[in-house]
Each structure stands twice: as C-alpha cells, then as structure tokens.
C-alpha positions, -999 to +999 in steps of 0.1 A: -476-537+272-483-548+237-519-528+240-500-501+257-474-493+226-506-499+201-524-473+218-496-450+215-490-450+182-524-447+176-524-419+192-489-408+181-505-408+139-534-391+152-511-363+167-493-365+134-527-363+113-539-335+128-511-315+130-504-324+088-546-309+086-541-283+110-506-275+085-522-277+053-554-259+070-528-231+079-512-226+048-535-221+023-564-205+039-565-168+029-562-134+055-596-116+059-584-084+042-598-066+016-569-072-012-553-040-005-515-046-016-487-040+008-454-029+002-427-052+020-392-052+007-367-080+011-337-073+013-301-095+001-292-122+026-318-115+050-333-149+065-361-167+060-372-159+098-371-121+090-384-123+061-416-146+081-415-121+106-418-089+087-448-107+069-464-115+099-461-082+109-481-067+080-510-089+091-502-106+057-499-143+062-520-163+095-482-174+114-447-166+108-436-204+119-461-219+096-446-200+069-407-208+082-415-240+082-434-244+052-403-226+030-384-252+048-406-287+042-409-267+000-367-261+002-382-224-017-361-194-020-372-158-014-358-135-043-347-097-028-369-070-044-401-046-033-432-062-032-467-051-040-488-078-017-521-081-015-535-086+022-560-115+013-534-141+002-525-179+013-493-186+023-487-208-005-498-179-024-473-152-011-445-182-011-450-183-051-446-145-053-416-144-036-401-170-051-410-164-090-402-125-080-440-117-089-462-082-078-429-064-079-430-025-074-422-007-109-392+016-106-390+046-139-365+070-142-380+104-152-348+128-162-345+166-164-356+182-199-378+158-214-412+171-227-447+150-224-450+130-251-409+116-244-423+110-209-454+088-226-431+068-250-408+057-217-439+051-196-451+026-227-419+009-228-412+007-189-452+006-175-471-003-202-493+024-199-507+041-238-491+070-241-523+083-257-538+082-230-508+098-208-507+126-232-549+136-229-543+133-189-514+155-192-523+183-211-513+215-198-497+203-169-461+203-195-432+218-169-452+203-141-446+170-141-413+168-121-383+146-136-376+123-106-372+082-097-407+069-087-419+032-076-454+022-092-481-002-082-473-039-101-503-028-126-498+014-126-526+035-143-520+070-157-537+083-127-511+073-099-481+084-126-495+120-130-504+122-096-470+114-078-452+134-105-476+165-102-471+156-063-439+158-059-436+193-080-459+209-057-438+196-026-405+205-042-419+238-055-442+248-021-415+270-009-409+293-042-427+314-062-429+299-092-452+318-118-459+306-156-438+326-168-411+313-148-417+276-153-408+289-190-382+302-188-369+275-167-379+245-193-356+269-218-330+268-191-332+234-184-325+226-226-295+251-227-274+246-196-251+217-200-246+221-158-262+237-134-227+262-130-242+278-161-276+278-150-280+309-133-260+328-160-283+315-188-312+328-172-294+361-166-291+363-205-321+354-211-336+377-184-312+410-200-333+406-236-368+404-223-362+435-202-350+452-237-375+438-261-351+412-277-355+386-291-351+350-273-337+332-300-335+305-282-324+273-303-348+246-278-376+263-287-373+259-322-364+225-317-398+220-296-415+233-322-400+213-352-408+181-333-442+191-325-446+200-362-435+165-372-438+139-345-480+136-351-473+127-390-451+101-376-449+072-356-443+084-314-431+055-306-398+057-326-398+095-330-368+108-322-370+145-300-345+174-304-331+162-331-303+189-342-317+220-358-303+228-393-296+263-402-328+273-425-347+259-395-346+292-373-368+313-400-386+285-422-403+262-389-434+282-381-450+281-346-457+306-315-429+285-296-401+296-318-387+324-306-365+330-334-393+346-351-415+357-317-411+381-289-411+371-253-414+341-238-431+307-251-468+305-246-459+275-222-429+252-209-411+237-236-399+200-209-401+194-177-372+213-154-355+206-126-354+221-092-317+235-106-333+252-137-366+269-116-343+285-090-323+299-116-352+310-139-362+325-102-326+344-094-311+349-127-275+359-125-275+397-123-247+406-158-246+425-189-242+398-210-269+388-239-250+360-256-237+328-255-229+297-270-211+266-260-182+248-279-175+214-291-166+205-259-197+214-238-175+248-228-193+278-221-189+314-236-208+347-224-205+375-247-220+415-246-227+424-280-228+403-307-198+414-326-178+399-296-201+369-300-188+369-333-155+370-325-151+342-302-172+319-323-147+320-349-120+316-323-140+285-304-164+267-330-140+245-348 
C-alpha cells in the first residue's frame, strides 16, 4: 500500500513538474513570425478569454489557454486600446505590452485649412517626426495632404504619414476633376469660409472676379505670404501662423501670393482644404456678387459693388 502511494506521489509530482516545464516553455517561446506588426483592437470590458482567442486567431500567441492561465496566475490586467503587436513575440512579452499599454497605434488629427508647416509642427509634437524632414518630403504637395484622422504605426515615418494623407486625398477626389487652379481656389475658400453653407457663395465671388480680371484681394493669401516671409527667420515650433493682418500689410507684404498686389490666382495652394471647399471651388454659386465680409459674430454679407460693400461695412462692422 505504501509502495503504491509512493509511486502515485512520484507520478503526480512528475506530472506537475512536467506541466510546469511545459507551461514555462509555452509562455517563453516566441512565435516564428517575421516581426510584422499586427493591429489588435481591445475594447473596454472585453474578457481575457475573448482577447486570448483573438490573439491566437491572429497567430500572435501559441495557445489561448496558456495565455489565459498565465494572465490569471500573474494577476495581470489588460488595458483597452489599439495595439500593434509583432508576430514574433512570446506570451510573456505580449502580456507585458498589453499590461503597460505599449506599442499603441498613434492617432493624429489634421484639421482643414492647415498649411504644411503647421502639419510639420503638429507631427513633431504628436508623432515625434522631424519637422524639417517632413517639409522636404512634403514640398510641392501643399493642398494634397488631406485633412483627416489617421492611425499611424507606433514608430511612424515621414513617408508613412505623407503616403496616408496623399492616398486619402486621391481617394476622396477620385470622382472629381480637380485641376491645380481648382485646388488653389479651394484653399482660399477654406481659409475664408466660416461654415459649409457659405463656401460655394464665396467661391462664386472669386470666380466672378477672375472672369472680370479683377484682383482677388483675398486676405488669407496675404497672411500666407506674410508668414512665408517671416517664419524661416523665427523658431518654427513656436511660430504662430495666420496672424491677424495690420492695415498696411496689404501693400507692404511682398510676394507672389499677395492677391492685393497680383492679378489672378496665387502660384500654389495656401493650405490643405477639405472636401467641402474643393467641391465649392468646382461648383461656385452663380450670382452677381464681387465683395463679401464677415462681421464680429461671423455673419457674412455679400455685395455687388464696392459702394454697397462700404455701406454695409459702416452698418455691420463695429
């Protein structure tokens, strides 16, 4: 009887030891992947068994059961988020990443109407990308870096960002015939308009002026030229773009983008417009307005003549 009990205990201890060795091997061995990062979204409230099944389904862990047991034994918690997990890690490494919220997808938000330099500053602050490198790579793409929300890898590159923004622009405008002149006009409309409802009407004012050979006299083009003249000698990361113009700037600011001094459109877009402004530039409203302004509350007033504009300014600009 004692001999049988001894044999049983020996077999039991051997089984436990074998299981522990197997378990340790399973949690420590790495997957035979190339290191490619797989995107894994973990929702708030998602259970460990659900997460384990998802990870196993993407071939990121060797066993969902072993992963679950390891997380329970170590009392590890998983934080929700969008992760980028290399496909050559161990269960221990995966668990550490999920517990510490490492390798998260970087989300950036680029608003309509930013010029390339503003995007460069934003990316330096939110994606740790060198602004000078971005500006060199983005040269000639002003207007075609589409403003949107983007998910980037946890270690993004300049080419990745520009590629995503350019692809988005091409996708959004694929069904439209957007010429360079259209894009330039759209960029001006983007900076002039306070809301979507007035974009086509503003585009119509500039279209009317272009037809008559009038100067556009668009304030944002002077702002763009002023900033372009000034920011290179300042600290880019601390430079404030689109500053309010002073009365003498319209004549004083020199450059091809100043539409108070030069006829026709500027040589290139002054910002990266959204789709609403691009569509407005493609289909300007047909009216007989040649002037407009916004009052202090943002309400817009259109006029046919300079005299009418002056009268309205006296009434509504206080």
